[in-house]
C-alpha positions in Angstrom: -10.6 -8.5 22.8 -12.6 -10.0 25.4 -11.3 -13.3 25.0 -7.8 -11.8 25.2 -9.3 -10.0 28.7 -11.0 -13.1 30.1 -9.7 -14.1 33.4 -9.8 -18.4 33.7 -11.4 -19.9 35.6 -9.5 -22.2 37.0 -7.5 -19.0 39.3 -4.6 -19.3 37.1 -3.0 -15.7 35.6 -4.0 -16.1 32.0 -0.5 -14.5 30.4 -2.2 -13.1 27.1 -4.4 -11.1 29.8 -1.2 -9.9 31.5 0.6 -9.3 28.2 -2.5 -7.1 26.9 -3.8 -5.5 29.7 -2.8 -1.9 28.5 -4.5 -2.0 25.8 -7.7 0.4 24.9 -10.9 0.0 23.2 -11.1 2.6 20.7 -15.0 3.0 20.4 -15.0 2.0 17.0 -18.1 0.0 15.3 -17.6 -4.0 16.1 -18.3 -6.9 14.1 -19.4 -4.9 11.4 -16.7 -6.4 8.8 -16.8 -10.5 7.7 -14.1 -12.4 6.4 -15.0 -11.3 2.8 -15.8 -8.0 3.6 -12.1 -7.5 4.9 -10.6 -9.5 1.5 -12.7 -6.8 -0.5 -11.2 -3.8 1.9 -7.7 -5.2 1.2 -8.1 -5.6 -2.5 -9.8 -2.1 -2.7 -7.1 -0.2 -1.0 -4.4 -2.0 -3.1 -6.1 -1.1 -6.2 -4.7 -3.5 -8.6 -5.8 -1.7 -11.6 -4.3 1.9 -10.7 -1.3 0.0 -9.0 -0.8 -1.7 -12.7 -1.0 1.5 -14.9 1.0 3.6 -12.5 3.8 0.8 -12.3 4.0 -1.0 -15.8 6.0 1.3 -16.9 8.6 2.1 -14.5 9.0 -1.6 -13.9 9.9 -2.0 -17.4 12.5 0.7 -18.0 14.3 -1.0 -14.7 14.0 -4.6 -15.5 12.9 -5.2 -18.9 11.9 -8.9 -19.9 12.2 -9.5 -16.0 8.8 -8.0 -15.2 6.8 -10.4 -14.4 9.8 -11.9 -12.5 10.2 -8.9 -10.5 6.7 -8.8 -9.4 7.0 -12.8 -8.0 9.9 -11.4 -6.1 7.8 -8.5 -4.5 5.0 -10.9 -3.7 7.9 -13.2 -1.8 8.6 -10.6 1.1 4.8 -9.7 1.3 4.2 -13.1 1.7 6.4 -13.4 4.8 5.3 -9.8 6.4 1.9 -11.7 6.0 2.8 -14.5 8.2 3.9 -11.8 10.8 1.0 -10.0 10.4 -1.2 -12.9 11.3 1.1 -14.4 14.2 1.0 -10.1 15.9 -2.8 -9.7 15.2 -3.8 -12.9 17.0 -1.5 -11.7 19.8 -2.6 -8.3 20.0 -5.8 -7.4 17.6 -5.9 -3.8 17.7 -6.0 -0.8 14.8 -3.0 0.2 15.8 -1.3 -2.8 13.9 2.3 -2.0 13.3 2.5 0.9 15.6 1.2 -0.6 18.8 3.3 -4.1 18.1 6.5 -2.7 17.8 5.6 -0.5 20.8 5.1 -3.3 22.9 8.0 -5.1 21.0 10.9 -3.0 20.3 10.2 0.1 22.5 8.2 3.3 22.2 10.4 5.5 20.0 11.0 2.6 17.1 6.7 2.2 17.6 6.4 5.4 17.0 8.4 5.6 13.6 7.4 2.6 12.2 3.4 4.3 13.1 4.4 7.1 11.5 6.0 5.7 8.6 2.6 3.7 8.0 0.9 7.0 8.2 2.9 8.8 5.7 3.0 6.1 3.5 -1.0 6.3 3.2 -0.6 10.1 2.5 1.6 9.7 -0.1 -0.4 6.9 -2.0 -3.6 8.6 -1.2 -2.3 11.8 -3.3 -1.1 9.6 -5.9 -4.9 7.9 -6.0 -6.2 11.3 -6.4 -3.8 12.4 -9.1 -4.5 9.3 -11.1 -8.2 9.2 -10.3 -8.3 13.1 -11.8 -6.0 12.2 -14.7 -8.6 9.2 -15.6 -11.8 11.5 -15.3 -11.1 13.7 -17.9 -9.6 10.9 -20.1 -13.1 9.1 -19.6 -14.6 12.2 -20.2 -12.5 12.6 -23.3 -13.1 9.1 -24.6 -16.9 8.8 -24.2 -17.6 12.3 -25.8 -14.8 12.3 -28.6 -13.3 15.2 -27.1 -9.6 16.3 -26.9 -10.2 19.6 -26.0 -11.9 17.9 -22.4 -8.2 15.9 -22.2 -6.5 19.0 -22.6 -8.6 21.1 -20.0 -8.2 18.3 -17.6 -4.4 18.5 -18.5 -3.7 21.8 -17.2 -2.0 22.4 -13.5 -3.9 23.9 -11.9 -7.1 22.6 -13.2 -5.5 18.9 -12.5 -4.9 20.6 -8.4 -8.2 22.0 -8.6 -10.1 18.2 -9.3 -7.7 16.4 -7.2 -8.7 18.4 -4.5 -11.9 17.9 -5.0 -11.7 13.8 -5.3 -9.9 14.0 -1.9 -12.7 16.1 -0.3 -14.9 13.8 -1.1 -13.4 10.5 -0.5 -12.5 12.2 3.1 -16.8 13.0 3.7 -17.7 9.3 2.7 -14.7 7.7 5.0 -15.7 10.1 7.8 -19.1 8.1 7.6 -17.7 5.1 7.9 -16.9 1.9 5.8 -20.5 0.2 5.7 -22.3 2.5 4.4 -20.4 1.9 1.5 -20.2 -2.0 1.6 -21.4 -3.3 -1.5 -20.2 -0.1 -3.7 -16.8 -1.4 -2.7 -17.9 -5.1 -4.0 -19.1 -3.6 -7.2 -15.5 -1.9 -7.5 -13.0 -4.6 -6.9 -15.2 -7.1 -9.1 -15.0 -4.7 -12.0 -11.5 -4.4 -11.9 -11.2 -7.6 -11.9 -13.5 -8.2 -14.6 -11.8 -5.9 -16.6 -8.3 -6.9 -16.0 -9.5 -10.4 -17.3 -10.8 -9.2 -20.5 -7.4 -7.2 -20.9 -5.4 -10.1 -20.5 -7.3 -12.3 -22.6 -7.7 -9.8 -25.7 -3.9 -8.5 -25.5 -2.8 -12.2 -25.2 -5.3 -13.1 -28.5 -4.0 -9.7 -30.3 -0.2 -10.2 -29.8 0.8 -12.6 -32.6 4.0 -12.6 -32.6 4.8 -8.7 -33.3 2.4 -9.1 -36.6 -0.1 -6.1 -34.5 2.2 -3.6 -32.5 5.3 -3.8 -33.8 5.1 -0.6 -36.1 4.0 1.4 -33.0 6.1 -0.2 -29.9 9.8 0.3 -31.3 10.0 -3.6 -30.1 6.6 -5.0 -31.6 4.7 -7.9 -29.7 6.4 -10.9 -27.7 5.8 -14.5 -28.0 5.9 -15.7 -24.5 9.6 -16.6 -22.9 9.6 -19.0 -19.7 12.6 -16.6 -19.0 10.3 -13.3 -17.9 10.0 -15.8 -14.5 13.6 -15.4 -14.1 14.9 -12.7 -11.6 18.5 -13.6 -11.5 18.7 -12.6 -15.2 18.2 -8.7 -14.5 20.9 -6.9 -15.4 22.3 -5.2 -12.0 21.5 -5.0 -8.4 21.0 -1.7 -8.9 18.0 -2.1 -11.1 16.6 -5.3 -9.5 16.3 -3.5 -5.8 14.7 -0.5 -8.0 12.2 -2.7 -9.6 11.6 -4.6 -6.4 10.7 -1.3 -4.3 8.0 -0.5 -7.1 7.0 -4.4 -7.2 6.2 -4.1 -3.5 4.5 -0.7 -4.1 1.7 -2.7 -5.9 1.2 -5.0 -3.3 1.0 -2.4 -0.4 -2.7 -2.2 1.1 -3.4 -6.2 2.2 -3.0 -5.0 5.6 -5.8 -2.6 5.9 -7.7 -5.8 6.9 -5.3 -5.7 9.9 -6.0 -2.4 10.2 -10.1 -2.9 10.7 -9.5 -5.7 13.3 -11.4 -4.3 15.9 -14.3 -3.7 13.8 -13.9 -7.7 12.4 -16.0 -10.2 13.4 -13.8 -12.8 14.9 -10.7 -10.4 15.3 -8.0 -12.3 16.5 -8.0 -14.6 12.9 -10.5 -13.8 10.4 -8.2 -10.4 9.8 -5.1 -12.4 8.7 -7.2 -15.0 6.6 -8.5 -11.8 4.9 -5.3 -10.7 4.2 -3.7 -14.1 2.9 -6.8 -14.1 0.2 -5.6 -10.4 -0.3 -2.2 -11.1 -1.6 -3.0 -14.3 -3.6 -5.6 -12.8 -5.4 -2.7 -9.7 -6.4 0.4 -11.7 -7.1 -2.1 -13.7 -9.3 -3.5 -11.0 -11.5 -0.2 -8.7 -11.2 1.6 -11.6 -13.6 -0.8 -12.6 -16.0 -1.4 -8.3 -16.7 2.2 -8.0 -17.1 3.2 -11.1 -19.4 -0.5 -9.9 -21.4 1.4 -6.4 -21.7 4.9 -7.5 -23.0 3.2 -9.8 -25.2 1.4 -7.2 -26.8 3.4 -4.0 -26.5 7.2 -5.0 -25.7 9.4 -3.2 -24.0 10.0 -0.5 -26.9 10.6 2.8 -25.7 8.8 4.7 -28.7 4.9 4.3 -29.6 3.0 1.5 -27.1 6.5 -0.1 -26.2 5.9 -0.1 -22.2 9.4 1.1 -21.7 8.1 4.7 -23.3 8.8 7.5 -21.1 6.6 9.8 -22.3 3.6 7.2 -21.4 5.5 5.4 -18.2 2.8 7.4 -15.7 0.0 5.8 -17.5 0.5 2.8 -19.3 -3.5 2.0 -19.5 -4.5 5.4 -21.6 -2.6 4.5 -24.4 -3.2 0.7 -24.4 -6.5 1.0 -23.9 -8.2 1.7 -27.1 -5.2 -0.8 -29.3 -5.8 -3.9 -27.0 -10.3 -3.1 -25.9 -10.9 -1.6 -29.1 -14.4 -0.1 -28.4 -14.1 -1.4 -25.0 -11.5 0.7 -24.7 -13.7 3.3 -21.9 -14.3 -0.2 -20.0 -10.3 0.3 -18.8 -10.5 3.9 -18.3 -13.4 3.6 -16.0 -11.8 0.8 -14.2 -8.7 3.1 -13.3 -11.1 5.1 -12.2 -13.0 2.6 -10.1 -9.8 1.5 -8.8 -8.7 4.9 -7.6 -11.7 6.1 -6.4 -12.5 2.6 -4.1 -8.7 2.6 -3.2 -9.0 6.6 -2.4 -11.8 5.8 0.6 -10.6 2.7 2.2 -7.2 4.0 2.3 -8.6 6.2 5.2 -9.1 3.6 7.5 -5.3 2.7 7.8 -4.1 6.6 8.3 -7.2 7.1 10.8 -7.2 4.3 12.6 -3.2 4.5 13.1 -3.5 8.0 13.9 -6.6 6.8 16.2 -4.3 4.6 18.1 -1.4 6.5 18.5 -3.7 9.4 20.1 -5.2 6.5 22.7 -2.2 5.9 23.4 -0.9 9.5 23.8 1.6 9.2 20.8 -0.3 12.0 19.2 -2.4 14.7 20.1 -5.4 13.7 22.1 -7.4 15.0 19.6 -6.9 12.6 16.9 -8.6 10.2 19.6 -12.1 11.4 19.0 -14.5 8.9 17.6 -17.4 10.8 16.3 -20.6 9.6 18.4 -23.0 8.3 15.4 -20.9 6.9 12.7 -18.0 5.2 15.0 -15.0 6.5 13.1 -11.9 8.2 13.8 -13.5 11.5 12.4 -10.9 14.1 13.1 -8.0 11.7 12.5 -9.7 11.3 9.3 -10.1 14.8 8.3 -6.7 15.6 8.9 -5.2 12.9 6.6 -7.5 14.1 4.1 -5.8 17.8 4.5 -2.5 16.3 4.6 -3.1 14.6 1.2 -4.4 18.0 0.0 -1.7 19.7 0.8 1.5 17.0 -0.3 0.3 16.6 -3.6 -0.8 20.6 -4.2 2.9 21.2 -3.2 4.4 18.2 -5.0 2.4 18.4 -8.4 4.3 22.1 -8.5 7.9 21.0 -7.6 8.4 17.9 -9.4 6.6 17.7 -13.4 6.3 13.8 -12.4 5.2 14.0 -9.5 2.7 10.6 -9.8 6.0 8.2 -10.8 8.7 10.0 -7.9 5.8 9.9 -5.2 5.9 5.8 -6.1 9.2 5.7 -6.1 9.7 6.9 -2.2 6.5 5.1 -1.0 8.3 2.0 -1.8 11.1 3.4 0.7 8.3 4.0 3.2 6.4 0.7 2.9 9.9 -1.1 3.3 10.4 0.7 6.3 7.4 0.3 8.3 6.9 -3.3 6.9 10.4 -4.3 8.0 10.4 -3.7 11.3 6.9 -4.9 11.9 8.5 -8.4 11.2 11.4 -7.8 13.4 9.1 -6.9 15.9 7.4 -10.2 15.7 10.5 -12.5 16.0 11.3 -10.3 19.4 8.0 -10.5 20.4 7.7 -14.4 20.3 11.4 -14.8 20.9 10.7 -17.2 23.6 8.0 -19.4 21.5 10.3 -19.9 19.0 10.9 -23.4 20.6 7.9 -24.3 21.6 7.1 -26.0 18.1 8.6 -26.2 15.0 5.2 -24.3 13.7 6.1 -21.6 15.9 9.6 -21.5 14.5 8.7 -21.2 10.7 5.9 -18.5 11.1 6.7 -16.9 14.2 10.7 -16.7 13.6 11.9 -17.6 10.3 9.9 -16.7 8.3 9.0 -13.0 9.2 12.8 -13.1 10.0 13.6 -13.9 6.7 10.5 -11.0 5.2 12.5 -7.9 7.2 16.0 -8.7 6.1 14.8 -8.8 2.4 12.9 -5.5 2.9 16.0 -4.1 5.2 17.9 -4.9 2.2 15.6 -3.5 -0.2 15.5 -0.2 1.8 19.3 0.4 2.3 19.6 -0.2 -1.5 17.2 2.0 -2.5 18.0 4.8 -0.1 21.9 4.8 -1.7 20.3 4.8 -5.6 17.8 7.7 -4.7 20.5 10.1 -4.2 21.3 10.3 -7.7 19.0 12.6 -9.7 19.2 10.3 -12.2 17.0 7.6 -10.1 13.2 7.5 -10.9 12.5 10.1 -13.3 15.3 12.2 -13.1 14.3 15.4 -11.3 16.2 16.8 -8.7 16.0 19.5 -6.1 19.5 21.4 -4.8 21.5 18.6 -7.0 19.7 15.7 -4.8 17.4 13.3 -6.1 13.6 14.3 -5.7 12.7 11.0 -4.7 15.5 10.9 -1.9 14.1 14.2 -0.6 10.6 13.0 -0.6 11.6 9.7 0.8 13.8 10.5 3.2 12.8 13.8 4.0 9.6 12.6 5.4 11.3 10.0 7.6 13.5 13.0 9.1 10.7 14.8 9.4 9.0 12.1 11.9 12.3 12.2 13.8 11.5 15.5 14.4 7.7 15.6 15.4 8.7 12.6 17.6 10.9 14.9 19.6 8.5 17.4 20.5 5.7 14.3 21.2 8.4 13.5 23.6 8.2 16.6 25.5 4.5 16.8 25.2 3.8 13.1 26.2 6.9 11.9 28.7 4.3 9.3 30.1 4.2 7.2 26.9 7.8 7.7 25.8 8.7 6.4 29.4 7.0 3.0 28.3 4.1 3.8 31.1 1.2 3.9 28.9 1.3 1.1 26.0 4.2 -1.6 27.8 6.7 -3.3 26.6 5.9 -7.0 26.8 7.9 -9.7 28.1 8.6 -12.8 26.1 6.9 -14.7 29.1 3.4 -12.8 28.7 3.2 -13.1 24.7 -0.8 -14.2 24.4 -0.5 -18.4 23.5 -2.7 -19.3 20.6 
């Protein structure tokens, strides 16, 4: 930040300093995260083992054997958007990320809605993480004690909600104290996830045996690997493709947390972008290999161990742990629990820091701008995110019997929304730079625009499809698909709250607090 604001010694006006003169420091702890720590934060937020157990089943139900291809297809827009994040972070390393960048590129109202989409996507996934953590907590206890009664006890709606709220409270308290307090704990949990996934992949492939092991139980049987699984054009319909892609985008979500902590990272202009790229590459590799291994072992059947079984769709690893890993099955339960628990802590980071930035620039109530004097964290914003998460999950658990799956489908819509806006913001922000060089044209224009268009197409098609109650788990509210109600309802709520804030903070919405940059003032590399 100091480099961006430093005046040149030649007497000339530094265009980068002028462009970012309105960017404010928030009081966060500087230089507390390095490259490795930033990459670990990105991986921890994504929670790969949790994502896989939650999405393997729904993805197979949408696209069948093309699941690995869909995971690769979901990786493409994430990679394209990652370039947009990297370039914008170089110019404006602000913890508000998508909110700040879209305000400066596209104006305060679009920027406000982009920030709202990011905050609510985080609240939704936090609730889902807590739900999975509570479920696997009792599964792990039951497996270790050999008691089905413990598993049944955890399955009670009241007990489940109470446990979820307890996990949320613990994660809120940890995040309130700061991310460096548990740095090595995060390293250990991320390493555990990667090791257990590797063991699962090796054992699933070794036990697949062309149908001899899981055939009787799965309905289809284990399968020999086929390169056709990597062909996205074999998906039966465009609606199935977009539904699968929405799920695939969900499992990559969270890598941008590396950018959200940019004001606390060493080398804030470059390190966060590099960390995000590392996270995305690690994720796509582990996801595709796990998808292939799961298909080879269990097949796509709709009964027993089959990945298409609707009764196990929200928690695939719960039924595959013992058949695949035998006595090591408890490690898979532990990995999912660790994955969800670790992500619960780090996922508070983007929500709290976006709220902090929005409050600092007068787009949110001023109370969220307070930073704890000792911990140097956005304490009030963190607590507010925890409360919102608890309320959201408690309500959804009562309204929807399939809350875990329905919120995942809705989350895909929210992610497409704010990622696409961020990518469009990149193209517009750097529009005068695009003729400077081939590099600028590609990384600041072509690639982000392609990512934005792809995500926009998924957003529109998903919104159309989710109106049908049959979308997702088939649940409905007043005759309308519950996934539509969740996703679109959250965005419409954002519009209402934006109108309220417009009356309370007219200066921000007039562009007087966080200014809309002209292309000639964009900071140079």
